[in-house]
N, C-alpha and C positions, 0 to 999 in steps of 0.2 A: 520429502511428505511426511517423513517419521516426527518431527518437529510439531508439525502442524497438528498432528494428533495426538500427540503427548500434553500439548499446551491446549488442547479443547477438552482433551480427559480429564485434565486438572481443572478448568474452567467451570466443567459441569460437575465434579466433584465437588469443589467450593459452592456450588450454587446448592447443591442436595443437603447442605450443612448449613446453610444460610437460615435464617428466618427472615429477613427483610432483604430479598436479594439486591443486589447490586451486578447481577450479570448482564451484559448488552449483546446483543448481534445486530451487525449493520451491512445495505447490501449498496455499495458507492459504483457511480459512473464514472472512470479515471480519464484525466484529457491533462497528455503531457502538454507543457508549455514553454515560452522562450526558445529563443533560440540557441538548441545543444543538439548533441545526436540524439536524444531521445526526442526531446519537439519537432524535430525535423524529420526521424523515419519511423517514428512508430505512433498507433494509435490505440488508445486503453479500451479492453473489449468490456471487462469487469473488476470489480475489486469487492473482495470478502471479509469480514472484518468481526472480533469478537474481543470482549473485554472485559475485566472484573474489576470494581472500585473495592478495594480493601481496607482503606483508612478515611475518615473524615475530620477534620477540623474545621470548625466553624461554617466560613462559604466556602471551604473549597474539598473536593474528593479527590483522593489519591488512588491509583490505580493501572494495572498493565494491560494492554492490547497486545493484538497482532491481526496486521492486515494481512493480504494475500490478493494481488493484483496479477492481472493477465493483460499482454499485449502482444502485438502484431506487427509486424513493418508493413509500412503503407507502399510501398513499391516492389509489389511482388511481378517486377517487368520479366518479358519472355525475350531473351537476346536472340534466339533462334538457336543458337549453341547450349547455354546453360541458362538454369535458371534458379535462383539461390530464395529461400525463405527464411526467414530469421524470425523467432519468438521468444520473448522473456518474460519470467515472471519475478516479481518482486516482493520479498517475504519482510516484512515491517515490525521487527517486536520494538516494545517501546515503554515506557514507564509516562504517564500522563496525571495531569490535574485537568479537574472539571468545576466550574467558579460561579457560583452562585451567587448574582447579581439583584435580583428582583425577589420579590417575597415568596411569589408565586412559583417563582423557579421556573418560569416556562423557556426564560434565553440564557444559555448556558456557554460563553466561551471555554474552551479548553486550551491547553499547552501540553505537547509532550518533546520528548526526547528520545530518541532510541536509535537503533542501525537498521540500513537497508542493504539488504544482498540480492543481486540482479541476478537471474540464473539465465544464462541466453543458451537457446536452440539453434543450431544454424545447420541447414539441409541444402545439399546443394542435389539438382535433379538434371544430371548430365542427359544431355540430348543422344547421347550414343547408346541409350538403353541398357548400362550397367548397371541400374539401379540408384538407388537413390544414397549418397552419403553425407552421414550425420555427424556435427562436433556440439561441443557444448563448451561454455564460457561462464565463469564467475566476476561479478565484480561487488565490492561492496563499501559501504561506508557512513558517515555520521548523518543522522535523520533529524530534522527539526518539524515539529508540525504546529501549523496554526489552525485554529477551528473554530465554530459554534453551533451548537444545536438549538433546534426552536422546539419545546414539545406541544403540539396537538393534543394529547390527552397526557395522563400522569405514564404512559408506557410507551407510545407511537411518537417518534422524533423525526425531524428532518436534521440534516448535516451538511455542512461545507467546510469542506477543510483543502487548507494545503500545506505541500509538504515540500521541505528543500531539502535537498543529499547532496551532498559532498562528498564526491566517492576517492577512495587511496588514488594516489598518484601514481599509478601503475602505466601513464603515459608517456611517452616522448616526444609528444606533438608539439609544436607551439603552442597553439590556443588553449590551456591549460582548462578555461572556463566551458569551453566548447565539449569539453572531452571526459570534463570530473563532475561538472554542475547538473544536476536533474533537478527539474521543477514540476509538479503535481499538482492539478486540481482537481478533486473529488466532491460529489455533488449524490447525495444519499438518502436514504432513511435506514432508520433504525427502529428496535423495539429493545426494552428495557422490563427482564422478569421480572 
């Protein structure tokens, strides 16, 4: 949680010193897709993002962003003996480019590269009433982000983006694609300050 607060403080500080701010925030609905361990076992709940464009070159703005998404397992079945709940939070810092293809700049493709850290929380609820047992696990890897935003007004925009995450090879299972690739589709709205 501390890295998120530090980055948000940095972004708001930069915003305060900027005449023509390039700070944006976004709210997305994340959808895990594809046949992998995330796509088959988890549902997205919400994804928050913030970014700052700090460099402009002709028709491209370069910036830094951070997204934080929340996911829950989609199978909280009660076996009669034990129940397990698994949630994870995805932290996605990246550098991105936003491209201006038209004169009015309403339609803006994006391309980003970064890192994704998935922090899992596993809670076992035993039926013998001895209390819940919690455990955590973290996996991370390279992130490629491709998206497009459409500006309804000079400040308000809609956003569609896709994240491909290649997690580090910590798994010894046979199907590496199933256990190491994560595909996320995000649909949302944003606001440019």
